[in-house]
C-alpha positions in Angstrom: 135.8 143.2 -162.6 138.3 143.0 -165.4 141.3 141.0 -164.2 144.8 142.4 -164.4 148.0 142.1 -162.4 147.2 145.4 -160.6 143.8 144.0 -159.6 145.5 140.9 -158.2 147.8 143.1 -156.2 144.7 144.7 -154.6 143.5 141.3 -153.3 144.1 141.2 -149.6 143.5 137.5 -149.5 146.6 137.0 -151.7 148.7 139.0 -149.4 147.6 137.0 -146.4 148.2 133.8 -148.3 151.7 135.0 -149.4 152.6 136.0 -145.8 151.4 132.6 -144.5 153.5 130.8 -147.2 156.6 132.8 -146.3 156.2 132.0 -142.6 156.1 128.3 -143.5 159.0 128.7 -146.0 156.7 127.4 -148.8 157.1 128.4 -152.4 153.6 128.8 -153.8 152.6 129.3 -157.5 149.5 130.7 -159.1 148.6 128.5 -162.0 146.1 128.1 -164.8 142.8 130.0 -165.2 143.5 133.1 -163.2 146.6 133.9 -165.4 144.8 133.0 -168.6 142.0 135.4 -167.6 144.4 138.2 -167.0 145.8 138.0 -170.5 142.2 137.8 -171.9 141.2 140.8 -169.7 138.2 138.7 -168.7 135.5 140.1 -166.4 134.6 138.0 -163.4 132.4 138.7 -160.4 134.0 136.1 -158.1 137.6 135.1 -158.4 138.9 131.5 -158.4 142.6 131.1 -157.5 144.5 127.9 -158.4 147.7 127.3 -156.5 150.3 124.5 -156.6 153.2 123.6 -154.4 155.8 120.9 -154.3 154.1 118.8 -151.7 151.8 119.0 -148.6 149.0 121.0 -150.2 146.3 119.6 -148.0 148.2 120.3 -144.7 149.2 123.7 -145.9 145.7 124.7 -147.0 144.1 123.2 -143.9 146.1 125.5 -141.6 145.6 128.5 -144.0 141.8 127.8 -143.8 141.9 128.3 -140.0 143.8 131.5 -140.3 141.4 132.8 -142.9 138.4 131.3 -141.2 137.5 129.8 -144.5 135.6 126.7 -145.5 137.8 123.8 -146.3 137.3 120.5 -148.2 139.6 117.8 -149.6 138.8 117.2 -153.3 141.4 114.5 -154.1 143.6 113.0 -151.4 145.7 111.1 -153.9 146.8 114.3 -155.7 146.7 116.5 -152.7 143.9 118.6 -154.0 141.7 120.7 -151.7 139.7 123.9 -151.7 139.1 126.9 -149.5 136.0 129.0 -149.8 135.9 132.5 -148.3 133.5 135.4 -148.6 134.7 139.0 -147.9 132.0 141.6 -148.0 130.3 141.2 -151.4 133.1 139.1 -153.0 133.4 135.3 -153.0 136.8 133.6 -153.3 137.7 130.1 -154.1 141.2 128.9 -153.5 142.3 125.5 -154.9 145.6 123.9 -153.8 147.3 120.9 -155.3 150.6 119.1 -155.0 152.9 119.0 -158.0 152.1 116.1 -160.3 155.7 115.5 -161.0 159.1 116.3 -159.5 159.1 119.9 -160.8 156.8 122.7 -161.6 157.4 122.1 -165.4 156.4 118.4 -165.0 153.3 119.5 -163.1 152.3 121.9 -165.9 152.8 119.1 -168.4 149.8 117.4 -166.7 147.5 120.4 -167.1 144.7 120.0 -169.6 145.4 122.7 -172.3 148.3 125.0 -173.0 146.2 128.1 -172.2 145.9 126.7 -168.7 149.5 125.7 -168.3 150.8 129.1 -167.3 152.3 129.7 -163.8 153.5 132.6 -161.7 155.3 132.5 -158.4 152.9 134.1 -155.9 155.7 136.4 -154.6 156.1 137.8 -158.1 152.5 139.1 -158.2 153.6 142.0 -156.1 156.6 142.9 -158.1 156.1 145.9 -160.4 157.6 144.2 -163.4 156.2 143.1 -166.8 154.1 140.0 -166.3 155.5 138.5 -169.5 159.0 138.5 -167.9 157.8 136.8 -164.7 155.5 134.3 -166.3 156.4 130.6 -166.4 155.2 129.3 -169.8 157.1 126.1 -170.9 154.4 124.9 -173.3 153.6 128.2 -175.1 150.2 128.8 -173.6 150.7 132.6 -174.1 151.2 131.9 -177.8 148.0 129.9 -178.0 146.1 132.6 -176.2 147.1 135.0 -179.0 146.2 132.4 -181.6 142.8 131.7 -179.8 143.5 128.0 -179.9 142.6 125.1 -177.6 145.5 122.6 -177.6 146.3 119.7 -175.3 149.6 120.0 -173.4 150.5 116.3 -173.8 149.1 113.3 -175.7 147.9 111.6 -172.5 145.7 114.5 -171.5 142.4 112.7 -172.2 143.6 109.4 -170.6 144.5 111.3 -167.4 141.1 112.9 -167.3 138.5 112.1 -170.0 136.3 115.1 -168.9 138.8 117.2 -170.8 137.2 116.0 -174.0 134.1 118.0 -173.0 136.0 120.8 -171.4 137.7 121.5 -174.8 134.3 122.5 -176.1 133.2 124.4 -173.0 136.4 126.5 -173.2 136.0 126.9 -176.9 132.4 128.1 -176.3 133.3 130.5 -173.5 136.3 132.1 -175.2 135.4 131.7 -178.9 138.6 129.7 -179.5 139.1 127.0 -182.1 140.1 123.5 -181.1 143.4 122.6 -182.8 143.1 119.8 -185.3 145.4 117.3 -183.6 143.5 117.8 -180.4 140.3 117.3 -182.2 141.6 114.1 -183.8 142.5 112.8 -180.3 139.1 113.7 -179.0 137.5 111.5 -181.7 139.8 108.6 -180.7 139.1 109.0 -176.9 135.5 110.1 -176.9 134.1 106.9 -175.4 136.2 107.4 -172.3 133.7 110.0 -171.2 131.6 107.1 -169.9 134.0 106.8 -167.0 133.4 110.4 -165.8 131.0 111.2 -163.0 127.6 112.7 -164.0 128.2 115.8 -161.9 131.4 116.8 -163.7 129.8 116.1 -167.1 126.8 118.2 -166.1 128.9 121.2 -165.1 130.8 121.3 -168.4 127.5 120.8 -170.4 125.9 123.7 -168.7 128.9 125.9 -169.4 128.2 125.2 -173.1 124.4 125.7 -172.7 125.1 129.0 -171.0 126.6 130.5 -174.1 124.4 132.5 -176.6 125.6 130.2 -179.5 125.5 126.8 -177.8 123.7 125.4 -180.8 127.0 125.4 -182.8 128.8 123.4 -180.1 125.9 120.9 -179.7 126.0 120.2 -183.4 129.7 119.7 -183.3 129.4 117.4 -180.3 126.7 115.5 -182.1 128.8 115.1 -185.3 131.7 113.8 -183.2 129.3 111.3 -181.5 130.1 112.8 -178.1 126.6 114.1 -177.3 125.2 110.6 -177.2 127.7 109.8 -174.4 126.1 112.6 -172.4 122.4 112.0 -173.2 122.1 108.5 -174.8 118.3 108.9 -175.0 118.7 111.2 -178.0 119.7 108.3 -180.2 116.1 107.0 -180.7 115.1 110.4 -182.3 117.5 110.0 -185.2 115.8 109.3 -188.5 112.3 109.4 -187.1 110.2 111.1 -189.8 107.3 113.4 -189.0 104.2 114.5 -190.8 103.8 117.1 -193.5 103.8 120.0 -191.0 107.5 119.2 -190.4 110.5 119.4 -192.8 113.0 117.6 -190.5 113.2 114.3 -188.6 112.7 114.4 -184.8 116.3 114.8 -183.9 117.2 117.5 -186.5 114.0 119.3 -185.5 115.2 119.2 -181.9 118.5 120.8 -182.8 116.8 123.4 -185.0 114.5 124.2 -182.0 117.6 125.0 -179.9 118.9 127.3 -182.7 115.6 129.1 -183.1 115.4 129.5 -179.3 118.8 131.2 -179.2 117.7 133.4 -182.1 114.5 134.3 -180.2 116.4 135.0 -176.9 118.7 137.3 -179.0 115.7 139.2 -180.4 114.3 139.7 -176.8 117.6 140.6 -175.1 116.5 144.2 -174.7 113.3 143.1 -172.9 114.3 143.5 -169.3 111.6 141.3 -167.9 112.5 138.4 -170.2 116.3 138.9 -169.6 115.9 139.0 -165.8 113.7 135.9 -165.9 116.2 133.9 -168.0 119.1 135.1 -165.9 117.6 133.8 -162.7 119.6 131.1 -160.9 117.6 127.9 -160.6 120.2 126.0 -158.7 124.0 126.3 -157.9 124.5 129.3 -160.3 122.8 127.4 -163.2 120.5 129.8 -164.9 117.1 129.3 -166.4 118.7 130.4 -169.7 120.7 127.1 -169.8 117.9 125.0 -168.5 115.4 126.1 -171.1 117.9 125.0 -173.8 118.1 121.6 -172.2 114.3 121.6 -172.2 114.4 122.3 -175.9 116.7 119.3 -176.4 114.3 117.1 -174.5 110.9 118.5 -175.5 110.2 115.8 -178.2 112.2 113.0 -176.8 109.0 111.0 -176.2 108.0 111.0 -179.9 109.7 107.8 -181.1 108.0 105.7 -178.4 104.6 107.5 -179.0 104.7 107.2 -182.8 101.9 105.4 -184.6 100.2 105.4 -188.0 96.5 106.2 -188.4 94.5 106.8 -191.6 97.8 107.1 -193.4 99.1 109.8 -191.1 102.1 109.7 -188.6 100.9 110.7 -185.1 102.6 111.2 -181.8 99.7 111.5 -179.3 100.9 111.5 -175.7 104.6 112.0 -176.6 104.8 114.8 -174.0 103.9 112.4 -171.2 106.4 109.8 -172.4 109.0 112.6 -172.7 108.3 113.6 -169.1 109.4 110.1 -167.9 112.5 110.2 -170.0 113.3 113.7 -168.9 113.2 112.6 -165.3 115.7 109.9 -166.0 118.1 112.3 -167.8 117.7 114.9 -165.0 118.4 112.4 -162.3 121.5 111.0 -164.1 122.9 114.5 -164.5 122.2 115.1 -160.8 120.1 118.1 -161.4 118.4 119.7 -158.4 114.7 119.1 -157.5 114.0 122.7 -158.7 115.7 122.1 -162.0 113.8 118.8 -162.5 110.5 120.4 -161.7 111.2 123.2 -164.2 112.2 120.7 -167.0 109.1 118.6 -166.3 106.8 121.6 -166.8 108.5 122.6 -170.0 108.4 119.1 -171.6 104.9 118.2 -170.3 103.2 121.5 -171.3 105.2 122.5 -174.4 102.1 121.8 -176.7 99.7 123.9 -174.6 100.6 127.3 -176.1 99.9 125.9 -179.6 96.5 124.6 -178.5 95.7 128.0 -177.1 96.8 129.8 -180.3 94.5 127.4 -182.3 91.4 128.8 -180.6 89.6 131.8 -182.1 89.4 133.2 -178.6 91.4 132.3 -175.5 89.0 132.2 -172.5 90.0 133.6 -169.1 89.6 130.0 -167.7 92.0 128.5 -170.3 94.6 131.3 -169.6 94.3 130.7 -165.8 94.7 127.0 -166.2 97.8 127.4 -168.4 99.5 129.7 -165.9 98.4 127.5 -163.0 99.9 124.4 -164.5 103.1 125.8 -165.8 103.6 128.0 -162.7 107.1 129.6 -162.7 107.9 128.1 -166.1 104.9 129.8 -167.8 107.2 132.2 -169.8 109.9 129.6 -170.6 107.3 127.2 -172.0 106.0 130.0 -174.1 109.4 130.8 -175.5 110.0 127.1 -176.2 106.7 127.0 -178.0 107.7 129.8 -180.4 111.1 128.2 -181.1 109.3 124.8 -181.7 107.0 126.5 -184.1 109.8 128.3 -186.0 111.6 124.9 -186.3 108.5 123.5 -188.0 108.4 124.5 -191.7 106.8 121.6 -193.6 104.6 122.0 -196.6 101.4 122.3 -194.5 102.8 125.0 -192.2 101.9 128.4 -193.4 103.6 131.7 -192.6 100.2 133.1 -191.6 99.7 130.4 -189.0 103.2 130.8 -187.6 102.8 134.6 -187.2 99.5 134.1 -185.6 101.0 131.7 -183.2 103.8 134.1 -182.3 101.4 137.0 -181.8 99.3 135.0 -179.4 102.3 133.5 -177.5 104.1 136.8 -177.2 100.9 138.3 -175.8 100.8 135.5 -173.2 104.4 136.2 -172.2 103.4 139.8 -171.5 100.4 138.5 -169.5 102.8 136.2 -167.5 104.9 139.1 -166.3 101.8 141.2 -165.7 100.4 138.6 -163.4 103.7 138.3 -161.5 103.3 141.9 -160.5 99.8 141.5 -159.3 99.2 140.7 -155.6 98.3 137.1 -154.9 94.6 136.6 -154.4 93.5 135.8 -150.8 91.4 132.7 -150.7 87.7 133.4 -150.1 87.3 130.1 -148.2 89.4 127.3 -146.7 89.2 123.6 -146.3 88.1 124.2 -142.7 85.2 126.4 -143.9 84.0 123.5 -146.1 84.3 121.0 -143.3 82.4 123.2 -140.9 79.7 124.3 -143.4 79.0 121.0 -145.1 80.1 118.5 -142.5 82.8 117.0 -144.8 85.5 114.6 -143.8 89.1 115.1 -145.1 89.1 113.9 -148.7 90.0 114.8 -152.3 86.6 116.4 -152.6 87.7 119.4 -150.5 90.8 119.9 -152.8 88.8 119.7 -156.0 86.2 122.2 -154.6 88.8 124.6 -153.5 90.6 124.4 -156.8 87.4 125.2 -158.7 86.6 128.1 -156.4 90.2 129.5 -156.8 89.7 129.4 -160.6 86.3 131.1 -160.5 87.7 133.8 -158.2 90.7 134.3 -160.5 88.6 134.9 -163.5 86.2 137.2 -161.6 83.1 135.0 -161.4 82.9 135.1 -157.6 84.1 137.8 -155.3 82.8 137.1 -151.8 82.9 134.3 -149.2 79.1 134.0 -149.4 79.3 133.5 -153.2 82.1 131.0 -152.7 80.1 128.9 -150.2 77.0 129.0 -152.5 79.0 127.7 -155.5 80.8 125.2 -153.2 77.4 123.7 -152.3 76.5 123.1 -155.9 80.0 121.7 -156.7 80.0 119.3 -153.8 76.5 118.1 -154.6 77.6 117.6 -158.3 80.8 115.8 -157.4 79.0 113.5 -154.8 76.3 112.6 -157.4 79.0 111.7 -159.9 80.7 109.5 -157.3 77.4 107.7 -156.4 76.4 107.4 -160.1 79.8 105.9 -160.9 79.4 103.4 -158.1 76.0 102.3 -159.2 77.1 102.0 -162.8 80.0 99.7 -161.8 
């Protein structure tokens, strides 16, 4: 919904909170983001309320949580920061409470991050039918900076108090399309190394706010120029200046950034494709979308190249860089505290990002090769294909022809259609099971059973076998062949 003062007046949770505050004779203020969003007429599905009071926020909010039957957690005992989470019908509410950081409200607002978040409004005044501008408490001209579309620190110690604000300046700039004021930018340069003191989880959340925007490339480039990005993903440093072969026109790092840019262009081109849009908008974990994760995949897809680089016959080669990149990606994902689902998705993108290119190089893509690609990439089949197109578009060296690029895109776009087609098809019911193999051939539990079932599944998927009888007949041949290889290998040794 679009936020407005009238919309706030409709929120029953605010009325309950105000009645509770009055009973306890507590003056409560709405601060920061909710007021900023009202002036920006920003649309939000779920609403976050930030409150501050002179003192006793944790005790106040703890008792309110019981009355609201809401979830309650202490965020920062020192600053009296805590959070309530409540769901009413189809709406989710987050209510954050903090003590004043100072003797007065004005002193508290002086410790906010940016002027556009230093606005305040006494909660009781929400329900007065007066002009919001008259009721607003705005000692640091946040309203003016909203009009100027400017990100400006409230005080010179802002980044010392919380270094995460260095990154938040860019996430807010990306979300609202605001410019960062020059003195704020100058201070960011001076304080950038303080980001090392910030927890990985907090850095991750701000990074993903940037990646979630359609033009995150611009902000990644700016973060890179200011030497901030290397504080977030230090592994990128080894990619700088690593030259590639004649198929490329950029070094590994510049090619990586160009891949992100091309990926965003491609996503823009496909925005009317509902299947692709729905796929990219899926939440992978904690409201982080595949759209953001695939951009991180683009940033990491060639991160293994520097370690894999070697020269052979006068040519620069990077054989196996995807597997080295897989290991580095795991380190990055763990440091950023990504979920297991996010890690698995990233691993598939990085490990298999070359496969679509190999498929496109063949005169004919066999049913077996297609099956194996979708089997290996699983839920990331389409994201890896999108990454492949972006990767190819970012490769414009003298040996790369327009004809080969267009052929690559044609093949890969066809595979994307195939991915969504297969998603709609009912899952094949296995013709045989491991128990069938044990019973029929007297096998003990071993990897032999898994290998046989995998091959049967593949033959079934490409239409080579259709009945249980056929599956068992082929299984007999496969088991005999695999056993003979095992025996032969043993004799040879």
